[in-house]
N, CA, C and O atoms as a GROMACS GRO file, in nm:
protein
  284
    1MET      N    1 -11.602  -8.289  10.879
    1MET     CA    2 -11.542  -8.110  10.973
    1MET      C    3 -11.631  -8.035  11.032
    1MET      O    4 -11.619  -7.962  11.130
    2LYS      N    5 -11.764  -8.070  10.936
    2LYS     CA    6 -11.886  -7.980  10.977
    2LYS      C    7 -11.922  -7.993  11.115
    2LYS      O    8 -11.920  -7.902  11.198
    3THR      N    9 -11.960  -8.134  11.139
    3THR     CA   10 -12.019  -8.188  11.242
    3THR      C   11 -11.921  -8.156  11.365
    3THR      O   12 -11.968  -8.111  11.470
    4PHE      N   13 -11.808  -8.175  11.353
    4PHE     CA   14 -11.716  -8.133  11.478
    4PHE      C   15 -11.721  -7.987  11.471
    4PHE      O   16 -11.711  -7.929  11.579
    5LEU      N   17 -11.735  -7.915  11.363
    5LEU     CA   18 -11.771  -7.791  11.427
    5LEU      C   19 -11.883  -7.732  11.466
    5LEU      O   20 -11.876  -7.621  11.519
    6ILE      N   21 -12.009  -7.799  11.446
    6ILE     CA   22 -12.143  -7.810  11.512
    6ILE      C   23 -12.105  -7.827  11.660
    6ILE      O   24 -12.114  -7.744  11.751
    7ILE      N   25 -12.062  -7.950  11.662
    7ILE     CA   26 -12.060  -8.016  11.830
    7ILE      C   27 -11.952  -7.871  11.887
    7ILE      O   28 -12.020  -7.804  11.965
    8ILE      N   29 -11.833  -7.819  11.872
    8ILE     CA   30 -11.776  -7.703  11.949
    8ILE      C   31 -11.870  -7.627  11.940
    8ILE      O   32 -11.919  -7.597  12.049
    9SER      N   33 -11.923  -7.577  11.840
    9SER     CA   34 -12.004  -7.456  11.872
    9SER      C   35 -12.122  -7.431  11.970
    9SER      O   36 -12.159  -7.321  12.012
   10ILE      N   37 -12.183  -7.578  12.003
   10ILE     CA   38 -12.283  -7.593  12.090
   10ILE      C   39 -12.223  -7.600  12.232
   10ILE      O   40 -12.263  -7.535  12.328
   11LEU      N   41 -12.133  -7.677  12.229
   11LEU     CA   42 -12.037  -7.687  12.399
   11LEU      C   43 -11.973  -7.547  12.388
   11LEU      O   44 -11.944  -7.512  12.503
   12LEU      N   45 -11.942  -7.460  12.308
   12LEU     CA   46 -11.910  -7.301  12.311
   12LEU      C   47 -12.060  -7.198  12.389
   12LEU      O   48 -12.059  -7.112  12.477
   13ILE      N   49 -12.156  -7.248  12.322
   13ILE     CA   50 -12.252  -7.161  12.395
   13ILE      C   51 -12.335  -7.200  12.524
   13ILE      O   52 -12.411  -7.125  12.586
   14ILE      N   53 -12.302  -7.351  12.555
   14ILE     CA   54 -12.346  -7.394  12.693
   14ILE      C   55 -12.231  -7.343  12.775
   14ILE      O   56 -12.269  -7.288  12.878
   15ILE      N   57 -12.082  -7.346  12.757
   15ILE     CA   58 -12.008  -7.269  12.820
   15ILE      C   59 -11.994  -7.127  12.915
   15ILE      O   60 -11.966  -7.090  13.029
   16VAL      N   61 -12.037  -7.072  12.771
   16VAL     CA   62 -12.044  -6.932  12.772
   16VAL      C   63 -12.188  -6.901  12.883
   16VAL      O   64 -12.180  -6.824  12.979
   17LEU      N   65 -12.321  -6.982  12.844
   17LEU     CA   66 -12.431  -6.939  12.939
   17LEU      C   67 -12.396  -6.969  13.098
   17LEU      O   68 -12.442  -6.913  13.198
   18LEU      N   69 -12.292  -7.087  13.088
   18LEU     CA   70 -12.278  -7.106  13.234
   18LEU      C   71 -12.162  -7.050  13.308
   18LEU      O   72 -12.107  -7.113  13.399
   19GLN      N   73 -12.112  -6.896  13.259
   19GLN     CA   74 -12.013  -6.822  13.315
   19GLN      C   75 -12.080  -6.712  13.415
   19GLN      O   76 -12.188  -6.664  13.381
   20SER      N   77 -12.036  -6.682  13.505
   20SER     CA   78 -12.050  -6.633  13.603
   20SER      C   79 -12.101  -6.494  13.525
   20SER      O   80 -12.054  -6.450  13.420
   21ASN      N   81 -12.226  -6.430  13.618
   21ASN     CA   82 -12.267  -6.287  13.573
   21ASN      C   83 -12.167  -6.170  13.609
   21ASN      O   84 -12.143  -6.128  13.722
   22LYS      N   85 -12.097  -6.113  13.450
   22LYS     CA   86 -12.020  -5.947  13.534
   22LYS      C   87 -12.100  -5.905  13.397
   22LYS      O   88 -12.025  -5.910  13.300
   23ALA      N   89 -12.190  -5.879  13.375
   23ALA     CA   90 -12.264  -5.772  13.324
   23ALA      C   91 -12.273  -5.653  13.426
   23ALA      O   92 -12.256  -5.537  13.390
   24GLU      N   93 -12.306  -5.695  13.583
   24GLU     CA   94 -12.329  -5.590  13.663
   24GLU      C   95 -12.268  -5.452  13.650
   24GLU      O   96 -12.311  -5.337  13.665
   25SER      N   97 -12.156  -5.505  13.618
   25SER     CA   98 -12.067  -5.325  13.568
   25SER      C   99 -12.116  -5.269  13.479
   25SER      O  100 -12.155  -5.153  13.489
   26GLY      N  101 -12.125  -5.347  13.359
   26GLY     CA  102 -12.188  -5.241  13.267
   26GLY      C  103 -12.318  -5.145  13.280
   26GLY      O  104 -12.331  -5.036  13.224
   27ALA      N  105 -12.406  -5.206  13.363
   27ALA     CA  106 -12.491  -5.148  13.430
   27ALA      C  107 -12.465  -5.033  13.521
   27ALA      O  108 -12.527  -4.928  13.534
   28GLN      N  109 -12.360  -5.078  13.579
   28GLN     CA  110 -12.308  -4.975  13.671
   28GLN      C  111 -12.255  -4.860  13.574
   28GLN      O  112 -12.247  -4.748  13.625
   29ILE      N  113 -12.230  -4.870  13.487
   29ILE     CA  114 -12.138  -4.751  13.378
   29ILE      C  115 -12.276  -4.675  13.337
   29ILE      O  116 -12.290  -4.553  13.327
   30LEU      N  117 -12.382  -4.782  13.313
   30LEU     CA  118 -12.501  -4.683  13.238
   30LEU      C  119 -12.591  -4.599  13.314
   30LEU      O  120 -12.665  -4.509  13.275
   31SER      N  121 -12.563  -4.659  13.466
   31SER     CA  122 -12.659  -4.585  13.598
   31SER      C  123 -12.568  -4.522  13.639
   31SER      O  124 -12.620  -4.441  13.717
   32GLY      N  125 -12.455  -4.505  13.637
   32GLY     CA  126 -12.372  -4.426  13.706
   32GLY      C  127 -12.328  -4.468  13.846
   32GLY      O  128 -12.281  -4.384  13.922
   33GLY      N  129 -12.340  -4.567  13.874
   33GLY     CA  130 -12.252  -4.620  13.985
   33GLY      C  131 -12.154  -4.649  14.003
   33GLY      O  132 -12.130  -4.710  13.899
   34ASN      N  133 -12.074  -4.654  14.056
   34ASN     CA  134 -11.918  -4.702  14.043
   34ASN      C  135 -11.859  -4.762  14.170
   34ASN      O  136 -11.738  -4.767  14.193
   35SER      N  137 -11.976  -4.817  14.270
   35SER     CA  138 -11.878  -4.889  14.358
   35SER      C  139 -11.823  -5.003  14.370
   35SER      O  140 -11.774  -5.033  14.479
   36ASP      N  141 -11.819  -5.083  14.273
   36ASP     CA  142 -11.754  -5.204  14.238
   36ASP      C  143 -11.659  -5.243  14.080
   36ASP      O  144 -11.592  -5.333  14.028
   37LEU      N  145 -11.719  -5.077  14.048
   37LEU     CA  146 -11.630  -5.071  13.880
   37LEU      C  147 -11.500  -5.121  13.862
   37LEU      O  148 -11.469  -5.197  13.771
   38PHE      N  149 -11.422  -5.078  13.948
   38PHE     CA  150 -11.302  -5.082  13.966
   38PHE      C  151 -11.247  -5.200  13.961
   38PHE      O  152 -11.170  -5.246  13.876
   39SER      N  153 -11.310  -5.269  14.100
   39SER     CA  154 -11.222  -5.387  14.162
   39SER      C  155 -11.193  -5.508  14.106
   39SER      O  156 -11.280  -5.586  14.065
   40ARG      N  157 -11.057  -5.533  14.102
   40ARG     CA  158 -11.029  -5.630  14.086
   40ARG      C  159 -11.027  -5.818  14.139
   40ARG      O  160 -10.957  -5.891  14.209
   41ARG      N  161 -11.135  -5.827  14.064
   41ARG     CA  162 -11.156  -5.967  14.155
   41ARG      C  163 -11.088  -6.095  14.062
   41ARG      O  164 -11.107  -6.103  13.941
   42LYS      N  165 -11.027  -6.172  14.122
   42LYS     CA  166 -10.954  -6.303  14.062
   42LYS      C  167 -11.026  -6.417  14.072
   42LYS      O  168 -11.064  -6.460  14.181
   43GLU      N  169 -11.050  -6.476  13.954
   43GLU     CA  170 -11.122  -6.617  13.926
   43GLU      C  171 -11.056  -6.752  14.014
   43GLU      O  172 -10.937  -6.784  14.003
   44ARG      N  173 -11.141  -6.814  14.090
   44ARG     CA  174 -11.056  -6.896  14.101
   44ARG      C  175 -11.176  -7.035  14.098
   44ARG      O  176 -11.298  -7.016  14.101
   45GLY      N  177 -11.133  -7.128  14.093
   45GLY     CA  178 -11.218  -7.244  14.119
   45GLY      C  179 -11.279  -7.305  13.978
   45GLY      O  180 -11.217  -7.359  13.886
   46ALA      N  181 -11.418  -7.279  13.990
   46ALA     CA  182 -11.512  -7.295  13.870
   46ALA      C  183 -11.469  -7.250  13.807
   46ALA      O  184 -11.406  -7.304  13.716
   47GLU      N  185 -11.482  -7.121  13.826
   47GLU     CA  186 -11.500  -6.996  13.728
   47GLU      C  187 -11.392  -6.975  13.663
   47GLU      O  188 -11.398  -6.907  13.561
   48LEU      N  189 -11.288  -7.019  13.698
   48LEU     CA  190 -11.122  -7.039  13.627
   48LEU      C  191 -11.138  -7.101  13.570
   48LEU      O  192 -11.123  -7.069  13.452
   49PHE      N  193 -11.176  -7.224  13.596
   49PHE     CA  194 -11.175  -7.373  13.458
   49PHE      C  195 -11.266  -7.302  13.386
   49PHE      O  196 -11.217  -7.240  13.292
   50ILE      N  197 -11.409  -7.291  13.405
   50ILE     CA  198 -11.483  -7.241  13.306
   50ILE      C  199 -11.442  -7.164  13.206
   50ILE      O  200 -11.478  -7.178  13.089
   51SER      N  201 -11.356  -7.066  13.254
   51SER     CA  202 -11.301  -6.913  13.152
   51SER      C  203 -11.201  -7.010  13.080
   51SER      O  204 -11.196  -6.992  12.959
   52ARG      N  205 -11.118  -7.108  13.130
   52ARG     CA  206 -11.018  -7.137  13.048
   52ARG      C  207 -11.068  -7.228  12.949
   52ARG      O  208 -11.010  -7.228  12.840
   53VAL      N  209 -11.200  -7.331  12.971
   53VAL     CA  210 -11.260  -7.354  12.901
   53VAL      C  211 -11.304  -7.347  12.751
   53VAL      O  212 -11.295  -7.426  12.658
   54THR      N  213 -11.373  -7.169  12.770
   54THR     CA  214 -11.405  -7.116  12.715
   54THR      C  215 -11.303  -7.030  12.636
   54THR      O  216 -11.342  -6.981  12.530
   55PHE      N  217 -11.191  -7.011  12.672
   55PHE     CA  218 -11.100  -6.982  12.556
   55PHE      C  219 -11.065  -7.148  12.484
   55PHE      O  220 -11.071  -7.184  12.366
   56THR      N  221 -11.044  -7.192  12.553
   56THR     CA  222 -10.971  -7.308  12.460
   56THR      C  223 -11.090  -7.370  12.351
   56THR      O  224 -11.046  -7.406  12.242
   57LEU      N  225 -11.206  -7.381  12.369
   57LEU     CA  226 -11.324  -7.426  12.299
   57LEU      C  227 -11.329  -7.296  12.146
   57LEU      O  228 -11.341  -7.322  12.026
   58GLY      N  229 -11.311  -7.137  12.226
   58GLY     CA  230 -11.279  -7.068  12.139
   58GLY      C  231 -11.167  -7.060  12.024
   58GLY      O  232 -11.174  -7.012  11.911
   59MET      N  233 -11.092  -7.105  12.070
   59MET     CA  234 -10.966  -7.133  11.985
   59MET      C  235 -10.946  -7.238  11.904
   59MET      O  236 -10.869  -7.232  11.809
   60ILE      N  237 -11.023  -7.353  11.938
   60ILE     CA  238 -11.057  -7.459  11.850
   60ILE      C  239 -11.163  -7.444  11.750
   60ILE      O  240 -11.168  -7.511  11.646
   61PHE      N  241 -11.250  -7.350  11.786
   61PHE     CA  242 -11.367  -7.316  11.676
   61PHE      C  243 -11.331  -7.197  11.580
   61PHE      O  244 -11.398  -7.178  11.479
   62PHE      N  245 -11.209  -7.108  11.618
   62PHE     CA  246 -11.155  -7.059  11.508
   62PHE      C  247 -11.055  -7.093  11.448
   62PHE      O  248 -11.016  -7.015  11.361
   63LEU      N  249 -10.987  -7.207  11.467
   63LEU     CA  250 -10.876  -7.281  11.418
   63LEU      C  251 -10.984  -7.370  11.287
   63LEU      O  252 -10.984  -7.360  11.164
   64VAL      N  253 -11.039  -7.427  11.350
   64VAL     CA  254 -11.160  -7.523  11.274
   64VAL      C  255 -11.228  -7.470  11.161
   64VAL      O  256 -11.277  -7.537  11.070
   65SER      N  257 -11.230  -7.330  11.171
   65SER     CA  258 -11.302  -7.267  11.090
   65SER      C  259 -11.247  -7.209  10.986
   65SER      O  260 -11.314  -7.193  10.884
   66LEU      N  261 -11.101  -7.162  10.995
   66LEU     CA  262 -10.985  -7.158  10.933
   66LEU      C  263 -10.918  -7.264  10.836
   66LEU      O  264 -10.879  -7.256  10.719
   67VAL      N  265 -10.920  -7.363  10.929
   67VAL     CA  266 -10.900  -7.505  10.827
   67VAL      C  267 -11.013  -7.538  10.713
   67VAL      O  268 -10.994  -7.596  10.607
   68MET      N  269 -11.145  -7.481  10.767
   68MET     CA  270 -11.224  -7.559  10.686
   68MET      C  271 -11.237  -7.454  10.554
   68MET      O  272 -11.267  -7.495  10.441
   69GLU      N  273 -11.213  -7.333  10.582
   69GLU     CA  274 -11.191  -7.206  10.492
   69GLU      C  275 -11.107  -7.245  10.390
   69GLU      O  276 -11.126  -7.217  10.271
   70PHE      N  277 -10.998  -7.322  10.440
   70PHE     CA  278 -10.869  -7.333  10.316
   70PHE      C  279 -10.862  -7.456  10.251
   70PHE      O  280 -10.765  -7.498  10.187
   71ILE      N  281 -10.974  -7.516  10.270
   71ILE     CA  282 -10.972  -7.650  10.240
   71ILE      C  283 -11.100  -7.696  10.110
   71ILE      O  284 -11.111  -7.813  10.073
   0.00000   0.00000   0.00000
């Protein structure tokens, strides 16, 4: 079970690093720029897939962690 959790952790780290950089908005908040701060961008294609995989891996990580706690 621990091996499975380690594999999920590594996959989660990799997939998070593959996500697009959305920290530009955070930098604009600090610097006062607001050109694209409230724009609504929809995820499409590969970005949507990576977002869904990230959510799925996160949920699996959470559930495996809970199961390991109570076993």
